[in-house]
N, C-alpha and C positions, 0 to 999 in steps of 0.2 A: 664197752670200746667206741670209738670214733675214727673212722678211718679221714686221713686228708693227703693229700698227693706237694710232692715237691717241685715246686717248677724254675723258669732263670728268668728271673724280670731285668734286665741291663744287664751289668755283672754281679748282681746276687740271686742267690736260691733264696724262693719266697714260699712260704706254705699260704692258705687259707684260712680262715678260723669261721666255722659256718657262727647261726644265729645263736645257734642252740651252743657252739661252745665257748662264744658270746658271755650266753648265761651264764654255764657255768663255774665263769671264772668272774662270774661278775664285775664284767667289763664293757670299755665302747669306743665305738671308735677313733683312734686320738689317745687313746690308752696304751699309759708309759705299761709295757708287763717284764717281769722277772725270770730267767729261763736260770734253774741251780742242778747243777750236775749232781746225782745220789751215788751213795758209793759205788751200787752195784754196776754203775754206766745208766743209769736213770736218767732223765731228765724232764725236771720238772716245772711245768710254767705257772707263776701265780700273779693273777694283779696287783699286788702290795708288793713290799720292799720287804722282805725276810729278815734285816735287819734290824729293820724298823722295828717290826710286830716283837722280836728277840727281848730287845732292850725298852718295848710296852711292859711286856711282860714281865719284864727285869721290876721297873719302874714299879707296876702294879703289888711286886711284893713289900716292895720297901715300904712303902706308902699303910698295906697292909698291921707291919710288923711296926710303923710310927704311927699311930692311927693318933692318939695320944696330946703326942706331941704335936703334927700337925693342924692339929682341931687347935692347941691354944697357941701357933704362931702365926692361925690364921686370925 
């Protein structure tokens, strides 16, 4: 677990991400982060859009199921 503080900057509340946190997220300064609320009220921070990841996983399943057809079309 890594601890960080919430602080006020202008009219916003911000948290500082340490180098260690950025490494864990595979993110760098300027990247967009996505925050998703879990069913238990927790927040999950990701460097990649979860909806895109779900779409890619679904596409991979379809491609696996139709590999011969896709090869014929290529």
